[in-house]
C-alpha positions in Angstrom: -28.6 19.1 -18.5 -26.2 22.0 -18.5 -24.6 22.7 -15.1 -22.6 25.9 -15.1 -19.6 25.8 -12.9 -18.7 28.9 -10.9 -15.3 30.2 -11.8 -12.9 30.8 -8.9 -10.1 33.3 -9.1 -6.6 31.9 -8.4 -6.2 34.1 -5.3 -9.5 32.8 -3.9 -8.4 29.3 -4.7 -5.1 29.7 -2.8 -7.0 31.2 0.2 -9.4 28.2 0.3 -6.5 25.8 0.1 -4.8 27.5 3.0 -8.0 27.3 5.0 -8.4 23.6 4.3 -4.8 22.9 5.2 -5.3 24.5 8.6 -8.1 22.0 9.3 -5.8 19.0 8.9 -4.6 17.1 12.0 -1.1 15.9 11.2 0.2 12.8 13.0 3.0 13.1 15.5 6.5 12.0 14.6 6.2 9.0 17.0 3.0 7.8 15.4 4.5 8.0 12.0 7.5 5.9 13.0 5.3 3.3 14.7 3.1 3.0 11.6 6.1 2.8 9.3 7.7 0.1 11.5 4.5 -2.0 11.5 4.3 -1.7 7.7 7.9 -2.7 7.2 7.5 -5.7 9.7 4.4 -6.9 7.8 6.1 -6.6 4.5 9.0 -8.8 5.8 6.6 -11.3 7.3 4.4 -11.6 4.2 7.5 -11.9 2.0 8.8 -14.8 4.1 5.3 -16.4 4.1 5.1 -16.2 0.3 8.7 -17.4 -0.1 8.0 -20.4 2.0 4.7 -21.2 0.3 6.4 -20.9 -3.1 9.2 -23.2 -2.1 6.8 -25.8 -0.8 4.6 -25.7 -3.9 7.7 -25.8 -6.2 9.1 -28.9 -4.4 5.7 -30.6 -4.5 5.2 -30.0 -8.2 8.7 -31.2 -9.0 8.1 -34.4 -7.1 4.8 -35.0 -8.9 6.5 -34.4 -12.3 9.3 -36.9 -11.3 6.7 -39.5 -10.3 4.7 -39.0 -13.5 7.7 -39.2 -15.8 9.1 -42.3 -14.1 12.5 -41.0 -13.2 
């Protein structure tokens, strides 16, 4: 199954890229800041959640080991 690809000249490629770039709807500055703020907030919240979860599990495992070893 031999599929021949049509070769595109560099000038035609650049024209096609420009046409496609004109079709893009770029977000407003306000939308970008709001989205970035939400992402940063969620990163902080998830980091705190995983820190707390890690501390609880670490404490529990240390207590279990202490009980098991008899100290």
